[in-house]
TORDREN-57353 format. One record per residue (C-alpha): x, y, z. Coordinates in Angstrom, 1 decimal, decimal comma. Example, Ala and Ser with C-alpha at 12.3 -4.5 7.8 and 13.67 -1.06 7.14 Angstrom:
REM residues 2
VEXGU      u      v      w
VEXGU   12,3   -4,5    7,8
VEXGU   13,7   -1,1    7,1
This chain:
REM residues 129
VEXGU      u      v      w
VEXGU   34,5   -2,7   -4,2
VEXGU   35,8   -5,8   -2,5
VEXGU   35,0   -6,4    1,0
VEXGU   32,0   -4,0    0,9
VEXGU   28,2   -5,4    1,0
VEXGU   25,9   -3,9   -1,4
VEXGU   22,8   -2,5    0,3
VEXGU   19,7   -3,9   -1,6
VEXGU   16,5   -2,5   -1,4
VEXGU   13,9   -5,4   -1,3
VEXGU   10,3   -5,6   -1,7
VEXGU    7,8   -8,6   -2,1
VEXGU    4,2   -8,4   -3,3
VEXGU    1,5  -11,2   -3,0
VEXGU   -1,9  -11,1   -4,7
VEXGU   -4,7  -12,7   -3,4
VEXGU   -8,6  -12,2   -4,3
VEXGU  -11,3  -11,7   -1,7
VEXGU  -14,5  -11,6   -3,6
VEXGU  -14,5   -8,3   -5,6
VEXGU  -11,2   -7,1   -3,8
VEXGU   -7,7   -7,7   -5,0
VEXGU   -5,1   -7,6   -2,0
VEXGU   -1,8   -6,8   -2,7
VEXGU    0,3   -7,7    0,5
VEXGU    3,6   -5,9    0,5
VEXGU    6,7   -6,7    2,4
VEXGU   10,0   -4,7    2,7
VEXGU   10,8   -1,2    1,6
VEXGU    9,0    1,2   -0,3
VEXGU   10,9    3,6   -1,8
VEXGU   12,5    5,2   -4,8
VEXGU   14,0    1,8   -6,1
VEXGU   10,8   -0,3   -5,3
VEXGU    8,1    2,0   -6,1
VEXGU    7,8    1,3   -9,9
VEXGU    7,2   -2,3   -9,2
VEXGU    4,2   -1,3   -6,9
VEXGU    2,9    1,0   -9,5
VEXGU    3,3   -1,8  -12,1
VEXGU    1,1   -4,1   -9,9
VEXGU   -1,4   -1,6   -9,4
VEXGU   -1,6   -0,7  -13,0
VEXGU   -1,9   -4,7  -14,1
VEXGU   -4,8   -5,0  -11,6
VEXGU   -6,7   -2,1  -13,2
VEXGU   -5,9   -3,4  -16,7
VEXGU   -7,2   -6,7  -15,7
VEXGU  -10,6   -5,2  -14,6
VEXGU  -10,1   -5,3  -10,8
VEXGU  -11,0   -1,9   -9,6
VEXGU  -11,3   -2,8   -5,9
VEXGU   -7,9   -2,8   -4,4
VEXGU   -6,6   -3,3   -0,6
VEXGU   -2,9   -2,6   -0,2
VEXGU   -1,5   -4,3    2,9
VEXGU    1,4   -2,2    4,2
VEXGU    1,4   -3,8    7,5
VEXGU    4,7   -5,7    6,5
VEXGU    6,7   -2,5    5,1
VEXGU    9,4   -1,4    7,1
VEXGU   10,2    1,5    5,3
VEXGU    8,3    4,1    3,0
VEXGU    9,6    7,2    1,5
VEXGU    8,1   10,2   -0,3
VEXGU    8,3    8,0   -3,7
VEXGU    6,4    5,4   -1,9
VEXGU    3,6    7,7   -0,8
VEXGU    3,5    9,1   -4,4
VEXGU    2,6    5,4   -5,7
VEXGU   -0,1    5,4   -3,2
VEXGU   -1,7    8,7   -3,9
VEXGU   -1,3    7,7   -7,8
VEXGU   -3,2    4,4   -7,1
VEXGU   -6,0    6,2   -5,2
VEXGU   -6,4    8,8   -8,2
VEXGU   -6,2    5,7  -10,9
VEXGU   -8,8    3,8   -9,1
VEXGU  -11,2    6,8   -8,4
VEXGU  -10,9    7,7  -12,0
VEXGU  -12,4    4,3  -12,9
VEXGU  -15,0    4,3  -10,3
VEXGU  -12,9    1,7   -8,2
VEXGU  -12,0    1,7   -4,4
VEXGU   -8,6    1,8   -2,6
VEXGU   -8,3    0,6    1,0
VEXGU   -5,1    0,4    3,1
VEXGU   -4,1   -1,7    5,9
VEXGU   -2,0   -0,1    8,5
VEXGU   -2,9   -2,1   11,6
VEXGU   -0,8   -0,1   14,1
VEXGU   -2,5    2,9   13,4
VEXGU   -6,0    1,4   14,0
VEXGU   -5,3   -1,2   16,7
VEXGU   -3,2    1,2   18,7
VEXGU   -5,1    4,5   17,9
VEXGU   -2,0    6,7   17,3
VEXGU    0,1    5,7   14,2
VEXGU    2,9    3,8   15,9
VEXGU    3,6    2,3   12,6
VEXGU    6,3    3,7   10,1
VEXGU    3,9    4,1    7,1
VEXGU    1,0    5,6    9,1
VEXGU    3,8    8,3   10,7
VEXGU    4,9    9,2    7,1
VEXGU    1,3    9,6    5,6
VEXGU    0,6   11,6    8,6
VEXGU    3,6   13,8    8,5
VEXGU    2,9   14,5    4,7
VEXGU   -0,8   15,3    5,6
VEXGU   -2,1   12,6    3,0
VEXGU   -3,4   10,0    5,5
VEXGU   -6,9   11,6    5,7
VEXGU   -7,1   10,7    1,9
VEXGU   -7,4    6,9    2,4
VEXGU   -9,7    4,5    4,0
VEXGU   -7,6    2,7    6,4
VEXGU   -8,2   -0,7    8,2
VEXGU   -6,6   -2,8   10,5
VEXGU   -6,5   -6,3    8,8
VEXGU   -7,6   -7,8    5,6
VEXGU  -10,9   -9,1    6,6
VEXGU  -12,0   -5,7    7,8
VEXGU  -11,1   -4,3    4,7
VEXGU  -12,9   -6,7    2,3
VEXGU  -16,1   -6,3    4,1
VEXGU  -18,6   -5,0    1,9
VEXGU  -19,6   -2,1    4,0
VEXGU  -18,8    1,2    2,3
């Protein structure tokens, strides 16, 4: 309608390599509209032979259950091919109590314990398992 601004959900993904790790840095909103893009990026990485994946969620300002579903599916996919998945949730680690939105959502849904969580990319890509 004229005069009304459309609400557009946006997400940006940068990909970087750190040794054996592929880092997907996500900015924006991880929801029903944007989740398929993230799912595709994870599948593309695995199809390209990259089975150690870090998903940096430190710049995600909103995540709904479909976004959580993508994270759980990524974990399942990587485990099925002998890979590893690590998440960056800096507020959860640094402040020790889950002040970040994504951390709160994962905790509320009872799935946070499924993930290896780190405070930043350097910590996540260290080869300590």
